C-alpha positions as CSV (number, residue, x, y, z in Angstrom):
1,M,95.1,48.1,110.3
2,L,97.7,50.0,112.3
3,P,97.2,53.3,114.1
4,E,97.9,56.7,112.5
5,G,100.7,59.0,113.5
6,E,103.6,61.0,112.1
7,K,105.3,59.2,109.2
8,V,109.0,59.4,109.8
9,V,109.8,57.1,106.8
10,E,107.5,56.4,103.9
11,D,107.6,53.9,101.1
12,L,111.2,52.9,101.6
13,E,112.3,49.9,99.6
14,T,114.5,47.5,101.6
15,E,116.6,46.7,98.5
16,F,117.8,50.3,98.5
17,L,118.8,50.3,102.2
18,P,122.6,50.7,102.5
19,S,122.3,48.5,105.6
20,V,119.7,47.6,108.2
21,D,122.1,48.9,111.0
22,E,122.3,52.3,109.5
23,F,118.5,52.4,109.1
24,L,118.0,51.5,112.8
25,E,120.7,54.0,113.9
26,E,118.8,56.8,112.2
27,L,115.6,55.8,114.0
28,K,117.5,55.8,117.3
29,Q,118.9,59.2,116.7
30,K,115.4,60.5,116.0
31,R,114.1,58.6,119.1
32,V,111.2,57.3,117.1
33,T,108.5,55.6,119.3
34,G,105.8,53.8,117.4
35,Y,106.1,51.1,114.9
36,I,107.8,49.9,111.7
37,S,105.5,48.2,109.1
38,F,106.6,46.4,106.0
39,E,104.8,44.7,103.1
40,G,105.9,43.0,99.9
41,N,105.7,39.8,97.8
42,D,107.6,37.9,100.4
43,G,105.1,38.7,103.2
44,E,104.1,41.5,105.6
45,G,104.5,42.4,109.2
46,F,105.3,45.1,111.7
47,A,107.5,45.7,114.8
48,A,107.2,47.9,117.8
49,V,109.9,50.5,118.2
50,D,110.7,52.5,121.4
51,A,113.1,55.4,121.2
52,G,114.4,54.0,118.0
53,V,115.0,50.5,119.4
54,P,113.0,47.6,117.8
55,G,111.1,45.3,120.0
56,K,108.9,42.4,119.1
57,V,108.5,41.7,115.3
58,K,105.6,39.8,113.8
59,V,105.9,38.7,110.2
60,T,103.5,36.6,108.0
61,R,104.7,34.7,105.0
62,N,102.5,32.4,103.0
63,G,99.9,32.5,105.7
64,V,102.4,31.4,108.4
65,E,103.0,33.8,111.2
66,K,106.4,34.1,112.9
67,V,107.7,36.2,115.7
68,E,111.2,37.7,115.9
69,H,112.7,40.0,118.5
70,G,114.8,43.2,118.4
71,A,117.3,44.4,115.9
72,D,118.5,40.9,115.0
73,G,115.0,39.8,114.3
74,L,114.2,42.8,112.0
75,R,117.6,42.4,110.3
76,E,116.8,38.7,109.5
77,V,113.4,39.7,108.1
78,F,114.8,42.5,105.8
79,D,117.8,40.4,104.7
80,T,115.6,37.5,103.6
81,G,112.9,39.4,101.7
82,S,112.0,42.5,99.7
83,Y,109.7,44.9,101.4
84,T,108.2,48.5,101.3
85,V,108.8,50.0,104.7
86,Q,106.8,52.6,106.7
87,V,107.9,54.1,110.0
88,V,105.3,55.8,112.1
89,D,105.8,57.8,115.4
90,C,102.5,57.6,117.2
91,S,100.8,58.5,120.5
92,E,100.6,56.4,123.6
93,S,97.2,55.1,122.5
94,G,98.6,54.1,119.2
95,R,101.4,52.3,120.8
96,E,98.9,50.5,123.0
97,I,97.1,49.3,119.9
98,V,100.4,48.0,118.4
99,D,101.1,46.2,121.6
100,I,97.7,44.5,121.5
101,K,98.3,43.4,117.9
102,L,101.7,42.0,118.7
103,N,100.8,40.1,121.9
104,N,97.4,38.7,121.3
105,D,95.7,36.2,119.0
106,E,93.7,37.4,116.1
107,I,90.0,36.5,115.9
108,K,89.0,38.8,113.1
109,T,90.5,41.9,111.5
110,D,89.5,44.6,109.0
111,M,85.9,44.1,109.8
112,K,83.8,47.0,108.5
113,A,81.0,47.9,110.9
114,G,78.6,48.5,108.0
115,D,79.2,45.1,106.4
116,V,78.1,43.0,109.4
117,D,75.4,42.9,112.0
118,L,77.9,44.1,114.7
119,P,75.7,43.6,117.8
120,K,74.8,40.1,116.7
121,F,78.4,39.2,115.9
122,L,79.6,40.4,119.3
123,K,76.8,38.7,121.1
124,T,77.4,35.4,119.4
125,N,81.1,35.3,119.3
126,I,82.1,37.3,122.4
127,T,79.3,37.7,125.0
128,E,77.6,34.3,124.8
129,Q,81.0,32.5,124.8
130,K,82.3,34.7,127.6
131,N,85.5,35.4,125.7
132,D,88.3,37.7,126.9
133,C,89.3,39.9,124.0
134,H,90.3,43.4,122.8
135,I,88.2,45.1,120.2
136,V,90.3,47.7,118.4
137,V,88.3,50.4,116.6
138,F,89.6,52.6,113.8
139,A,87.7,55.6,112.4
140,E,88.6,58.7,110.5
141,R,88.8,61.0,113.5
142,Y,89.6,58.6,116.3
143,S,90.7,55.1,117.4
144,G,89.6,53.1,120.4
145,I,89.9,50.0,122.5
146,V,87.3,48.0,124.3
147,T,88.5,45.2,126.5
148,M,86.0,42.5,127.2
149,V,86.4,40.1,130.2
150,D,84.0,37.1,130.4
151,G,82.2,38.6,127.4
152,I,81.3,42.0,129.0
153,P,83.0,45.4,128.6
154,A,85.6,45.9,131.4
155,Q,87.6,48.8,130.0
156,A,87.3,51.3,127.2
157,K,89.5,54.1,125.8
158,L,88.9,56.4,122.8
159,S,91.6,58.7,121.5
160,T,91.3,61.7,119.1
161,E,94.1,64.1,118.1
162,D,93.2,66.4,121.0
163,E,91.9,64.3,123.8
164,I,91.5,60.9,125.4
165,H,88.2,59.5,126.9
166,I,88.1,56.5,129.1
167,G,85.4,54.4,130.8
168,D,81.6,54.7,130.1
169,E,82.0,57.8,128.0
170,A,84.5,56.2,125.7
171,L,82.4,53.1,125.4
172,Q,79.3,55.1,124.5
173,R,81.2,57.1,121.9
174,I,82.6,54.0,120.3
175,L,79.2,52.3,120.1
176,E,77.7,55.5,118.5
177,G,80.5,55.5,116.0
178,T,79.9,51.9,114.9
179,R,76.3,52.8,114.2
180,E,77.3,55.8,112.0
181,G,79.5,53.7,109.7
182,G,83.0,54.3,108.4
183,V,84.5,52.2,111.3
184,V,86.8,49.2,111.0
185,L,87.3,46.8,113.8
186,D,90.0,44.3,114.7
187,I,89.3,41.7,117.4
188,Y,92.0,39.9,119.3
189,R,91.6,37.1,121.9
190,I,93.5,38.0,125.0
191,S,96.5,35.6,125.2
192,E,97.2,33.7,128.4
193,D,100.3,35.8,129.0
194,S,98.1,39.0,128.9
195,T,95.1,37.7,130.8
196,D,96.6,38.1,134.3
197,Q,97.8,41.6,133.5
198,V,94.3,42.7,132.2
199,A,92.6,41.1,135.2
200,E,95.0,42.9,137.6
201,E,94.2,46.2,135.9
202,V,90.4,45.6,136.1
203,I,90.6,44.4,139.7
204,G,92.8,47.4,140.5
205,E,90.2,49.8,139.2
206,Q,87.4,48.0,141.1
207,M,89.6,48.0,144.3
208,E,90.1,51.7,144.0
209,D,86.4,52.3,143.8
210,E,85.8,50.0,146.8
211,L,88.5,51.7,148.8
212,E,87.0,55.1,148.1
213,S,83.6,53.8,149.2
214,I,85.1,52.3,152.3
215,S,86.9,55.5,153.2
216,S,83.7,57.5,152.9
217,D,81.7,54.9,154.9
218,F,84.4,54.8,157.5
219,E,84.4,58.6,158.0
220,D,80.7,58.6,158.4
221,K,80.8,55.8,161.0
222,A,83.6,57.6,162.9
223,D,81.5,60.8,162.9
224,D,78.5,58.8,164.2
225,L,80.6,57.4,167.1
226,L,81.9,60.8,168.0
227,D,78.3,62.2,168.0
228,D,77.1,59.3,170.2
229,M,79.8,60.2,172.7
230,G,79.0,63.9,172.7
231,L,82.3,64.7,171.0
232,G,81.0,65.5,167.5
233,I,82.2,68.8,166.2
234,G,79.0,69.5,164.4
235,D,77.0,69.3,167.7
236,G,79.5,71.6,169.5
237,G,80.5,68.7,171.8
238,G,83.1,69.9,174.4
239,G,82.8,73.5,173.1
240,G,80.8,75.2,175.9
241,D,82.1,76.4,179.3
242,A,80.2,73.8,181.3
243,G,81.2,71.0,178.9
244,G,84.8,72.1,179.1
245,G,84.7,72.0,182.9
246,E,83.2,68.5,182.9
247,E,85.9,67.2,180.6
248,A,88.7,68.7,182.7
249,T,87.3,67.1,185.9
250,A,86.8,63.7,184.3
251,G,90.2,63.6,182.5
252,G,90.8,59.9,183.3
253,D,87.4,58.8,182.0
254,G,87.9,60.9,178.9
255,G,91.1,59.1,178.1
256,T,89.4,55.7,178.5
257,E,86.6,56.8,176.2
258,M,89.0,57.9,173.5
259,N,90.9,54.6,173.7
260,D,87.6,52.7,173.4
261,L,86.8,54.9,170.4
262,E,90.1,54.2,168.7
263,A,89.6,50.5,169.2
264,E,86.1,50.6,167.8
265,I,87.2,52.5,164.8
266,E,90.1,50.2,164.1
267,Q,87.7,47.2,164.4
268,E,85.3,48.8,161.9
269,L,88.2,49.3,159.4
270,E,89.4,45.7,159.8
271,D,85.8,44.5,159.1
272,E,85.5,46.6,156.0
273,M,88.9,45.5,154.6
274,G,87.9,41.8,155.3
275,D,84.7,42.4,153.3
276,L,86.7,43.9,150.5
277,G,89.0,40.9,150.4
278,D,86.0,38.5,150.1
279,D,84.6,40.6,147.3
280,L,88.0,40.5,145.4
281,E,88.2,36.7,145.8
282,G,84.9,36.4,144.2
283,L,85.9,38.4,141.0
């Protein structure tokens, strides 16, 4: 299956095209961004299109899959076969699904959740084998993507006409939807070319969480150091008349203390960043 969107061209027969170039020029003028799909006795396939410009083209003939590229690739496909063509302008989430289908290896497609024991299938084929894959979910009111890394969910996104959900909320909604029925799933093994990119995205999200945690911990430690030195704002350090006089008299020592504080805080940060690096190497 392919994602839904606005149909720009519907049921166009390639044999009635004046020329492929004119067809593509019209899409370029309309700045269509989505995909072109085609189906006929000679095979079937689809191509990504960005602002009217075709990208990667995947075509299947007699069970054999072939990849072409750009306008030349699409022209070759249309010139050597007879097809019915659809052109769909779709959302960012829809384009992401098209990209997954174009750039990854099919495991199983058009799998209806009500026809299989889905939890058992995923456990046997994905989790236990620690597969890296995308699970693309199609339903009447939404579509979604669950990315599995080493057999466990690493990312999830669910898109409706009005909103997009990501993370745990998206995963929960997708799982609930599969139990309700009326859901079709496509499963694609993440190709070697895509694995590093997915890993970078997952590690990037984990790093962001780690950095937020470090920032919070660092601020707390800095506050504790200031409190220990009697300089904490919350304790009114340095705020009274007597305190102010003492600080003015001992200006040299105060400067030394502040230098020591800066050095200690800097060392704390270096230690925390070192721990983060060790954590990332272990991912």
